[in-house]
C-alpha positions as CSV (number, residue, x, y, z in Angstrom):
1,X,-58.5,24.6,72.9
2,X,-54.8,24.6,73.5
3,X,-52.9,23.5,70.5
4,X,-50.9,20.5,71.8
5,X,-49.3,19.5,68.6
6,X,-48.3,22.9,67.1
7,X,-44.9,22.7,65.4
8,X,-42.3,24.7,67.4
9,X,-39.0,23.5,66.1
10,X,-39.0,20.4,68.3
11,X,-36.1,18.5,66.6
12,X,-36.3,15.8,69.2
13,X,-39.8,14.8,68.1
14,X,-38.8,14.9,64.5
15,X,-35.8,12.7,65.1
16,X,-37.7,10.3,67.3
17,X,-40.5,10.1,64.8
18,X,-38.0,9.2,62.0
19,X,-36.4,6.5,64.2
20,X,-39.7,4.9,65.2
21,X,-41.0,5.2,61.6
22,X,-37.8,3.3,60.5
23,X,-38.4,0.6,63.1
24,X,-42.0,0.1,62.0
25,X,-41.0,0.1,58.3
26,X,-38.3,-2.4,59.0
27,X,-40.7,-4.7,60.8
28,X,-43.2,-4.3,57.9
29,X,-40.5,-5.1,55.3
30,X,-39.4,-8.2,57.2
31,X,-43.0,-9.3,57.4
32,X,-43.2,-8.8,53.6
33,X,-45.9,-6.0,53.9
34,X,-43.6,-3.5,52.3
35,X,-41.0,-3.6,49.5
36,X,-37.6,-2.0,50.0
37,X,-38.7,1.3,48.3
38,X,-42.0,1.1,50.1
39,X,-40.2,0.9,53.5
40,X,-38.1,4.0,52.6
41,X,-41.2,5.9,51.6
42,X,-42.9,4.8,54.9
43,X,-40.0,6.2,56.9
44,X,-40.3,9.6,55.2
45,X,-44.1,9.7,55.5
46,X,-44.1,8.5,59.1
47,X,-41.3,10.8,60.2
48,X,-43.0,13.9,58.6
49,X,-46.4,13.1,60.0
50,X,-45.1,12.7,63.6
51,X,-42.7,15.6,63.3
52,X,-45.1,18.0,61.8
53,X,-48.4,16.7,63.1
54,X,-47.7,15.1,66.5
55,X,-47.5,11.6,68.0
56,X,-51.2,10.8,67.9
57,X,-51.5,11.6,64.2
58,X,-48.6,9.2,63.6
59,X,-50.4,6.6,65.8
60,X,-53.5,6.9,63.5
61,X,-51.3,6.4,60.5
62,X,-49.9,3.2,62.1
63,X,-53.4,2.1,62.9
64,X,-54.3,2.4,59.3
65,X,-51.2,0.6,58.1
66,X,-51.4,-2.4,60.5
67,X,-55.1,-3.1,60.0
68,X,-55.1,-2.6,56.2
69,X,-51.9,-4.6,55.8
70,X,-53.3,-7.4,57.9
71,X,-56.5,-7.6,55.8
72,X,-54.4,-7.5,52.6
73,X,-52.3,-10.4,53.8
74,X,-55.4,-12.5,54.8
75,X,-57.1,-11.9,51.5
76,X,-53.9,-12.7,49.5
77,X,-53.5,-15.9,51.5
78,X,-57.0,-16.9,50.7
79,X,-56.7,-15.9,47.1
80,X,-53.6,-18.1,46.7
81,X,-55.7,-21.1,47.8
82,X,-58.2,-20.6,45.0
83,X,-58.4,-19.4,41.4
84,X,-58.2,-15.7,42.4
85,X,-59.9,-12.5,41.1
86,X,-60.4,-11.6,37.5
87,X,-58.4,-8.4,37.9
88,X,-54.7,-9.1,38.3
89,X,-53.1,-6.7,40.8
90,X,-49.6,-6.3,42.3
91,X,-50.1,-8.3,45.5
92,X,-50.2,-7.4,49.2
93,X,-46.7,-5.8,49.5
94,X,-46.9,-2.0,49.3
95,X,-44.3,-0.2,47.2
96,X,-43.3,3.4,47.5
97,X,-46.0,4.7,45.1
98,X,-48.7,2.9,47.1
99,X,-47.3,4.3,50.4
100,X,-47.3,7.8,49.0
101,X,-50.7,7.5,47.4
102,X,-52.3,6.4,50.7
103,X,-50.2,8.6,53.0
104,X,-49.6,11.7,50.9
105,X,-52.8,13.5,52.1
106,X,-51.9,13.0,55.8
107,X,-48.3,14.2,55.1
108,X,-49.5,17.3,53.4
109,X,-52.0,18.0,56.1
110,X,-49.3,17.7,58.8
111,X,-47.0,20.0,56.9
112,X,-49.6,22.6,56.4
113,X,-50.4,22.4,60.1
114,X,-46.7,22.8,60.9
115,X,-46.5,25.9,58.7
116,X,-49.8,27.6,59.8
117,X,-50.7,26.2,63.2
118,X,-54.3,25.9,61.9
119,X,-56.0,22.9,63.4
120,X,-58.2,22.3,60.4
121,X,-55.2,20.8,58.7
122,X,-54.9,18.2,61.4
123,X,-58.5,17.4,60.8
124,X,-57.8,17.1,57.0
125,X,-54.9,14.8,57.7
126,X,-57.1,12.5,59.9
127,X,-59.8,12.5,57.2
128,X,-57.1,11.5,54.6
129,X,-56.1,8.6,56.8
130,X,-59.7,7.6,57.2
131,X,-60.3,7.6,53.5
132,X,-57.3,5.4,52.9
133,X,-58.5,3.0,55.6
134,X,-62.0,3.0,54.3
135,X,-60.9,2.2,50.8
136,X,-58.6,-0.6,51.8
137,X,-61.1,-2.2,54.1
138,X,-63.8,-2.0,51.4
139,X,-61.5,-3.6,48.8
140,X,-60.2,-6.4,51.0
141,X,-63.3,-7.3,52.9
142,X,-65.5,-6.9,49.8
143,X,-63.3,-9.4,47.9
144,X,-63.0,-11.7,50.9
145,X,-66.8,-11.9,51.2
146,X,-67.0,-13.3,47.7
147,X,-70.1,-11.4,46.7
148,X,-70.7,-10.4,43.1
149,X,-69.8,-6.7,42.7
150,X,-71.7,-4.2,40.7
151,X,-70.2,-1.1,39.0
152,X,-70.9,1.9,41.2
153,X,-71.8,4.1,38.2
154,X,-74.2,1.8,36.3
155,X,-75.1,-1.1,38.6
156,X,-73.8,-3.6,36.0
157,X,-72.5,-6.9,37.4
158,X,-68.7,-7.1,37.0
159,X,-66.0,-9.6,37.9
160,X,-64.5,-9.6,41.4
161,X,-61.6,-7.1,41.6
162,X,-62.9,-4.8,38.9
163,X,-62.1,-1.2,39.7
164,X,-65.3,0.6,40.7
165,X,-67.1,-2.6,41.6
166,X,-68.9,-2.4,45.0
167,X,-70.7,-4.9,47.3
168,X,-72.8,-4.5,50.4
169,X,-70.1,-6.1,52.6
170,X,-67.4,-3.8,51.0
171,X,-69.5,-0.7,51.5
172,X,-70.2,-1.6,55.1
173,X,-66.5,-2.2,55.6
174,X,-65.7,1.2,54.2
175,X,-67.9,2.8,56.9
176,X,-66.3,0.7,59.6
177,X,-62.8,1.5,58.3
178,X,-63.4,5.3,58.4
179,X,-65.2,4.9,61.7
180,X,-62.2,3.2,63.3
181,X,-59.9,6.2,62.4
182,X,-62.6,8.6,63.6
183,X,-62.8,6.7,66.9
184,X,-59.0,6.9,67.2
185,X,-59.2,10.6,66.6
186,X,-61.8,11.0,69.3
187,X,-59.6,9.1,71.8
188,X,-56.8,11.5,71.0
189,X,-59.1,14.6,71.5
190,X,-60.4,13.2,74.8
191,X,-56.9,12.5,76.1
192,X,-55.6,15.9,74.9
193,X,-53.2,14.3,72.5
194,X,-54.7,15.6,69.3
195,X,-55.8,19.1,68.4
196,X,-59.0,19.3,66.3
197,X,-61.2,22.4,65.8
198,X,-64.3,20.9,67.5
199,X,-65.6,18.4,70.0
200,X,-65.9,14.6,70.1
201,X,-69.2,14.1,68.4
202,X,-68.5,16.5,65.5
203,X,-65.1,15.0,65.0
204,X,-66.5,11.4,64.9
205,X,-69.1,12.4,62.4
206,X,-66.9,14.5,60.2
207,X,-64.0,12.0,59.9
208,X,-66.4,9.1,59.3
209,X,-68.3,10.9,56.6
210,X,-65.2,12.4,54.9
211,X,-63.4,9.0,55.0
212,X,-66.4,7.1,53.6
213,X,-66.9,9.9,50.9
214,X,-63.2,9.3,50.0
215,X,-63.9,5.6,49.5
216,X,-66.9,6.4,47.3
217,X,-64.9,8.9,45.2
218,X,-62.2,6.2,44.8
219,X,-64.8,3.8,43.4
220,X,-66.3,6.3,41.1
221,X,-62.9,7.3,39.7
222,X,-62.0,3.7,39.4
223,X,-65.0,3.0,37.4
224,X,-64.7,6.0,35.1
225,X,-61.1,7.4,34.9
226,X,-58.7,4.6,35.9
227,X,-57.0,2.9,33.0
228,X,-57.9,-0.8,32.7
229,X,-56.4,-3.2,30.1
230,X,-57.4,-6.7,28.7
231,X,-55.1,-9.5,27.9
232,X,-55.9,-10.7,24.4
233,X,-54.5,-14.2,25.1
234,X,-56.1,-14.9,28.6
235,X,-59.1,-12.6,28.0
236,X,-58.6,-11.2,31.6
237,X,-58.7,-7.6,32.7
238,X,-55.7,-6.2,34.4
239,X,-54.4,-2.8,35.7
240,X,-51.0,-3.4,34.0
241,X,-50.0,-2.7,30.4
242,X,-48.4,-6.2,30.3
243,X,-50.2,-9.2,31.7
244,X,-48.5,-11.7,34.1
245,X,-48.4,-14.2,31.3
246,X,-46.1,-11.8,29.4
247,X,-48.6,-10.7,26.8
248,X,-48.9,-7.0,26.0
249,X,-52.4,-5.9,26.9
250,X,-54.8,-3.5,25.2
251,X,-56.7,-0.6,26.9
252,X,-60.4,-1.0,27.3
253,X,-61.3,2.1,29.4
254,X,-60.0,5.0,31.4
255,X,-57.5,7.7,30.8
256,X,-53.9,7.2,29.9
257,X,-51.6,7.3,33.0
258,X,-54.4,7.1,35.5
259,X,-53.6,4.1,37.7
260,X,-55.1,2.7,40.9
261,X,-52.5,4.7,42.8
262,X,-53.5,7.9,41.0
263,X,-57.1,7.3,42.0
264,X,-56.1,6.5,45.6
265,X,-54.1,9.7,45.9
266,X,-56.9,11.9,44.5
267,X,-59.6,10.3,46.7
268,X,-57.6,10.7,49.9
269,X,-56.7,14.3,49.0
270,X,-60.3,15.1,48.3
271,X,-61.4,13.5,51.6
272,X,-58.7,15.5,53.4
273,X,-59.9,18.7,51.7
274,X,-63.5,18.0,52.6
275,X,-62.6,17.6,56.2
276,X,-60.6,20.8,56.2
277,X,-63.4,22.7,54.6
278,X,-65.9,21.4,57.2
279,X,-63.5,22.5,59.9
280,X,-63.2,26.0,58.5
281,X,-67.0,26.3,58.3
């Protein structure tokens, strides 16, 4: 297959990618989907992905961001109208750390492709995006559905929003989220816009499976390794060392320094690596 996105010093594409990434990030900031530092990080991620990986890879990144941000805003709006989840999070605006945690695997895959010309790294980048989309769809739709989650490692009933908690709607949404990115990748292959090391059927299956696996890994790490705290005053769990009421919290499980963003980054990287390995095999 002709490599249509191989990096060849095309500074025009790099420049245009940065300009378009800046435009998208500005719109997202104005729509309150990104913080200021999140917008800056999105410009860097988007510009590198387009410059090193090609236009269609950048399109898949935008597809993830638009759909996941839309779901986050819908869920946040609904949550504001009721009591909310037991776990207190940062809200629907993504900051720089969140942008890098979700887009870092795609950025790395695009850069490796630019340096080596090996199409397996494009596949890895697509799988990383699929994992980020699967995890976000699972979280937002699972919480929207209002079902009682169970911890993925033990099956124990936990409060909505608990890291590692899964539901049937959330799990189904993870498959759909990964499948959407896989479908977008297949469209790119069929149109000749995206270079992947095998055909449509294999690409669809690989990206969907790797993306869904990334979401499952995220849940397992969230249930076992992510640091979770409890507010002694409100008796609520939170991911922050200080509760929103201002009270210092106490750790109840997980490893020091392992945040939700750490878990997201590891899960997307592992999904990208799984996709790349499948491509190599």
